[in-house]
C-alpha positions as CSV (number, residue, x, y, z in Angstrom):
1,X,-188.4,101.4,-131.7
2,X,-185.5,99.0,-131.6
3,X,-182.9,99.1,-128.9
4,X,-179.4,97.9,-129.8
5,X,-177.0,96.5,-127.2
6,X,-173.3,96.1,-127.6
7,X,-171.9,92.8,-126.6
8,X,-170.0,94.4,-123.8
9,X,-173.2,95.8,-122.4
10,X,-174.8,92.3,-122.5
11,X,-171.8,90.8,-120.8
12,X,-171.9,93.4,-118.1
13,X,-175.6,92.7,-117.6
14,X,-175.0,89.0,-117.4
15,X,-172.3,89.5,-114.8
16,X,-174.4,91.9,-112.7
17,X,-172.1,94.9,-113.4
18,X,-173.9,98.2,-113.4
19,X,-172.3,101.3,-114.9
20,X,-171.9,104.4,-112.8
21,X,-172.2,107.9,-114.3
22,X,-169.9,110.7,-113.0
23,X,-168.4,109.0,-109.9
24,X,-165.6,106.5,-109.7
25,X,-167.0,103.2,-108.5
26,X,-165.5,101.7,-105.4
27,X,-163.3,98.7,-106.2
28,X,-164.9,95.3,-105.4
29,X,-163.8,93.6,-102.2
30,X,-162.6,90.7,-104.4
31,X,-162.7,90.8,-108.2
32,X,-164.9,88.1,-109.8
33,X,-163.4,85.0,-111.2
34,X,-164.5,84.5,-114.8
35,X,-163.6,81.8,-117.3
36,X,-165.2,82.0,-120.7
37,X,-164.9,78.8,-122.7
38,X,-165.7,78.9,-126.4
39,X,-165.5,75.7,-128.5
40,X,-165.9,75.2,-132.2
41,X,-168.4,72.6,-133.5
42,X,-169.2,70.9,-130.3
43,X,-172.7,70.0,-129.4
44,X,-173.8,70.5,-125.8
45,X,-175.7,67.2,-125.8
46,X,-172.3,65.4,-126.1
47,X,-170.9,66.8,-122.8
48,X,-171.3,65.0,-119.5
49,X,-172.4,68.1,-117.7
50,X,-175.4,68.3,-120.1
51,X,-176.4,64.7,-119.4
52,X,-174.5,62.6,-122.0
53,X,-173.5,59.5,-120.1
54,X,-170.9,58.3,-122.6
55,X,-169.0,61.6,-122.5
56,X,-165.3,61.7,-121.6
57,X,-165.2,65.3,-120.6
58,X,-164.1,65.3,-116.9
59,X,-162.5,68.7,-116.8
60,X,-165.5,70.5,-118.4
61,X,-167.9,68.5,-116.2
62,X,-166.0,69.6,-113.1
63,X,-165.9,73.3,-114.2
64,X,-169.7,73.1,-114.8
65,X,-170.3,71.4,-111.4
66,X,-168.2,73.9,-109.4
67,X,-169.1,77.0,-111.4
68,X,-172.2,78.3,-113.3
69,X,-173.7,76.1,-116.0
70,X,-176.0,77.9,-118.5
71,X,-178.7,75.4,-119.5
72,X,-180.3,77.8,-122.0
73,X,-178.3,80.3,-124.1
74,X,-179.4,82.1,-127.3
75,X,-177.1,83.3,-130.1
76,X,-178.1,85.7,-132.9
77,X,-176.2,83.5,-135.4
78,X,-175.0,80.0,-134.5
79,X,-171.8,80.4,-136.6
80,X,-168.7,78.5,-135.6
């Protein structure tokens, strides 16, 4: 048996959001801050936040340092 997930379900799971059935959920005390950055044809091993010493990416490095940096991500198809 194969289980299929929609992208929105996977995003909710990654953010720790659980759906409620029937009842309206209470609003969160403070909504989460979320910035999703997508880049075309950029290798992670050329960013300072992933260890490349010669990188000149201070803004991305700061976002990674002050936020959440995913060190391992998997894509179904690595298309750009």
